[in-house]
C-alpha positions in Angstrom: -164.2 113.6 -100.2 -164.1 114.9 -96.4 -165.4 112.4 -93.8 -168.5 114.4 -93.4 -169.1 114.4 -97.3 -168.6 110.5 -97.1 -170.9 110.0 -94.6 -173.7 112.3 -96.0 -173.3 110.4 -99.3 -173.8 107.1 -97.5 -176.8 108.3 -95.6 -178.4 109.8 -98.9 -177.7 106.3 -100.8 -179.6 104.2 -98.2 -182.2 106.8 -97.9 -182.8 107.1 -101.3 -181.8 103.8 -102.9 -180.6 101.3 -100.6 -183.5 100.9 -98.4 -186.3 101.7 -100.8 -188.6 98.5 -101.4 -188.5 96.8 -104.9 -190.9 94.3 -103.8 -192.7 92.9 -100.7 -190.2 93.1 -98.0 -187.4 93.2 -100.4 -185.0 96.1 -100.5 -183.1 97.5 -103.5 -180.0 96.5 -101.3 -181.0 92.8 -101.8 -179.2 93.1 -105.3 -176.0 92.6 -103.4 -177.4 89.2 -102.2 -178.0 85.8 -104.1 -181.8 85.3 -103.3 -182.2 82.1 -105.6 -183.6 79.0 -103.7 -180.7 77.1 -104.9 -178.4 79.2 -102.5 -181.4 79.6 -99.9 -179.9 77.0 -97.5 -176.1 77.9 -97.6 -177.0 81.7 -97.1 -179.5 80.7 -94.2 -176.7 78.8 -92.5 -174.0 81.5 -93.1 -176.1 84.2 -91.5 -177.0 82.0 -88.3 -173.3 81.8 -87.6 -173.4 85.2 -86.0 -175.4 83.4 -83.2 -172.5 81.3 -82.0 -170.9 84.5 -80.4 -173.5 86.1 -78.8 -174.7 85.0 -75.2 -178.6 85.8 -75.7 -179.4 87.1 -72.3 -179.2 90.7 -70.8 -180.8 93.7 -71.1 -179.2 95.3 -74.4 -177.7 94.2 -77.5 -176.3 96.7 -80.1 -176.9 96.5 -83.5 -174.4 99.0 -85.0 -175.5 99.6 -88.6 -178.8 97.8 -88.3 -180.3 98.7 -91.6 -184.0 97.6 -91.4 -183.0 94.2 -90.2 -183.8 92.9 -93.7 -183.6 89.3 -93.5 -185.4 86.9 -91.3 -182.1 85.3 -89.9 -181.3 88.8 -88.3 -184.0 88.9 -86.1 -182.8 86.0 -84.2 -179.5 87.9 -83.0 -181.7 89.6 -80.2 -183.5 86.6 -79.1 -183.0 86.7 -75.0 -182.2 90.3 -74.6 -184.9 92.9 -73.5 -183.9 95.5 -76.1 -182.1 95.5 -79.2 -180.4 98.9 -79.8 -180.7 99.9 -83.3 -178.1 102.3 -84.6 -177.9 103.8 -88.2 -177.0 106.6 -89.9 -180.0 106.3 -92.1 -183.3 107.4 -90.5 -185.4 105.3 -93.1 -183.3 102.3 -92.1 -184.5 102.8 -88.3 -188.1 103.4 -89.4 -188.2 100.2 -91.2 -186.6 98.4 -88.4 -189.3 99.6 -86.1 -191.7 98.2 -88.2 -190.1 94.6 -87.9 -189.4 94.7 -84.1 -191.5 97.6 -82.7 -191.1 97.7 -78.8 -188.1 95.1 -78.6 -186.1 97.9 -80.2 -184.6 101.2 -79.4 -183.7 103.1 -82.4 -180.8 105.9 -82.7 -179.4 107.8 -85.4 -175.8 107.7 -85.2 -172.5 106.8 -86.4 -170.5 103.6 -85.5 -167.3 105.5 -85.1 -168.8 107.8 -82.6 -171.3 105.8 -80.6 -173.5 108.1 -78.3 -173.6 105.4 -75.7 -172.1 105.2 -72.2 -169.2 102.6 -71.6 -169.8 99.1 -70.4 -173.5 98.9 -71.3 -174.2 96.0 -74.0 -174.0 92.5 -73.3 -173.2 91.9 -76.9 -172.9 93.9 -80.3 -173.0 93.1 -84.0 -172.2 95.2 -86.9 -173.0 93.7 -90.4 -171.8 95.2 -93.7 -171.2 98.6 -92.0 -167.6 99.6 -91.2 -166.6 99.2 -94.9 -168.8 102.3 -95.3 -166.1 104.5 -93.2 -163.3 106.3 -94.2 -160.1 104.4 -93.3 -159.5 107.2 -90.7 -162.7 105.8 -88.7 -161.7 102.0 -89.1 -159.9 102.1 -85.7 -162.5 104.4 -84.0 -165.3 102.2 -84.8 -163.6 98.9 -83.2 -162.4 100.6 -80.2 -166.1 102.4 -79.8 -167.6 98.8 -80.2 -165.3 97.6 -77.5 -165.8 100.5 -75.1 -169.7 100.2 -75.1 -169.4 96.5 -74.4 -169.8 95.2 -70.8 -166.7 93.4 -69.3 -166.1 89.9 -70.8 -168.8 90.5 -73.5 -167.9 90.0 -77.1 -168.8 91.9 -80.3 -169.4 90.3 -83.9 -168.2 92.3 -86.8 -169.0 90.9 -90.6 -167.6 92.9 -93.3 -165.9 92.1 -96.7 -162.3 92.2 -97.6 -161.2 94.0 -100.2 -159.2 91.1 -101.8 -160.0 87.5 -101.5 -157.1 85.3 -102.4 -160.0 82.3 -103.0 -162.0 84.7 -105.2 -159.0 85.9 -107.2 -158.3 82.4 -108.1 -161.9 81.8 -109.2 -162.0 84.8 -111.5 -161.5 82.8 -115.0 -164.0 79.9 -114.1 -166.5 82.7 -113.2 -165.9 84.6 -116.2 -166.4 81.3 -118.5 -169.6 80.5 -116.5 -171.0 83.9 -116.8 -170.5 83.6 -120.7 -172.1 80.4 -120.7 -175.2 80.4 -118.1 -175.5 84.0 -116.8 -178.4 85.7 -118.4 -179.8 89.3 -118.0 -182.9 89.9 -116.1 -185.3 93.1 -115.5 -186.0 91.3 -112.2 -182.8 91.1 -110.0 -185.1 89.1 -107.4 -186.8 86.4 -109.7 -185.6 82.9 -109.7 -183.1 83.9 -112.2 -181.3 86.1 -110.2 -177.9 84.9 -111.6 -177.8 88.3 -113.6 -174.4 89.4 -114.5 -173.5 91.9 -111.8 -171.4 93.9 -114.2 -174.5 94.5 -116.5 -177.0 95.1 -113.6 -174.9 96.7 -110.9 -176.6 99.6 -109.4 -174.9 103.0 -108.6 -173.4 102.3 -105.1 -172.0 104.5 -102.5 -168.7 105.0 -100.8 -166.8 101.6 -99.9 -163.4 101.2 -98.2 -162.3 97.7 -97.3 -159.1 96.2 -96.2 -157.6 92.6 -96.2 -157.0 90.5 -93.2 -153.4 91.7 -92.8 -154.1 95.3 -93.0 -156.9 95.0 -90.4 -154.8 93.1 -87.8 -151.7 95.8 -88.4 -154.3 98.6 -87.9 -155.8 97.3 -84.8 -152.4 96.2 -83.4 -151.4 93.8 -80.4 -153.4 95.4 -78.0 -156.7 94.6 -80.0 -156.5 91.1 -80.5 -159.3 89.5 -83.0 -160.5 86.2 -84.0 -161.2 85.9 -87.7 -163.5 83.4 -88.7 -165.8 82.8 -91.9 -168.8 84.1 -92.3 -169.2 83.2 -96.1 -166.2 82.3 -98.2 -167.5 83.2 -101.7 -168.9 86.2 -103.2 -172.5 86.8 -104.7 -171.0 87.1 -108.1 -169.3 83.4 -107.7 -172.7 82.1 -106.3 -174.7 83.5 -109.4 -171.9 82.4 -111.9 -171.0 78.9 -110.5 -174.0 77.6 -108.6 -177.1 76.2 -110.4 -179.8 73.5 -109.7 -178.9 71.5 -112.8 -175.3 71.5 -111.9 -176.1 70.2 -108.5 -175.7 73.4 -106.8 -177.2 72.6 -103.4 -174.8 69.7 -103.2 -171.7 72.0 -103.9 -172.9 74.4 -101.5 -173.2 71.8 -98.8 -169.6 70.7 -99.3 -168.3 74.1 -99.3 -170.2 75.0 -96.0 -168.7 71.9 -94.5 -165.0 72.9 -95.3 -165.7 76.2 -93.8 -167.0 74.4 -90.9 -163.6 72.3 -90.6 -161.3 75.1 -91.5 -163.1 78.3 -90.1 -159.9 80.7 -89.9 -158.4 79.7 -93.3 -161.8 80.6 -95.2 -162.2 83.5 -92.9 -159.1 85.2 -93.9 -159.0 83.9 -97.5 -162.4 83.8 -98.5 -164.6 86.9 -99.0 -166.5 87.7 -96.0 -164.9 87.1 -92.5 -166.8 87.2 -89.2 -164.6 88.9 -86.8 -164.8 88.2 -82.8 -163.5 90.4 -80.0 -164.3 90.8 -76.8 -163.8 93.2 -73.9 
C-alpha cells in the first residue's frame, strides 16, 4: 500500500472499529489490554510511569495520537498544563476526547509525522501506541517532528511496542501450555474472564509496523539520543495466559514491577513495551 492508503486504512479502522464503544466507557480497542482485576494494579502503575518524565507545568502539552484518552491514568498526563493539544488522525477519537476533557483540550485532526504546529511550542509531548501505525518511511519524520515542536530543554515520551521481545520470545512455550490449561473463550472480552485466547478472539486490525530497539537506535542515529526505559515488559497475551488470581497473580505482578523498577533499561529493551524519552 502507498503511504496515503496506509494512513487512510488506519483512520478507517479507528473511526469504524477501534473507537466504537462496546460497553460503558469501554472501546473496542480495549481488546488489546488486560482489564481483569488481577492485573489492574500492575497496569495502573505502568500507565503512571509516563508522568515521571513530564514537568506538569506550562501552557501546552501535546498528545500525539491521543485517541479518546480512554484510560483514567491518561488524564493525569495533562495535569498542570493549561491545554492538552490532542492530535489524532481519527475524527471520532477527537470527538470522544472532547467529551473527556472539554475546555482543557484543543483538538486537531492531523498526522504525527507531519505536525501542523510551529516549532518550540510545547512544554512536553506524549505519544502512546501511535508511531507503530506509520509506514517505516515516516518513523524518522515522526520523531523529528515531535522534537521540533518541543521548547528547548523540554522532553517527549513515546510508548510503543517492539516488533520482537526477547523476554516474550522465551515465554512462548509456557504461554502455550497455560493457554491450553486455563484460557477459555468468552463472548465478552471485557468480563472478568478476559483471559480469552487472543488467537481465537483477535479482531481484524489495521496496519502495524514495529521495530526492535537496535533498529530504532540505528534509524535515529547518534544525533538523536534517546533513553529507553520500561513501560511494561510483558504482553497482554502473557498476562492473560500466565496471571490468574488462583495462582497468586497479583503477587507475581508485584515482583515483576519491582524488577522493572530496579532494571528499567534492561526490561525496556528486552521486554514488550518500551518507554522512550528524548529532549530538545
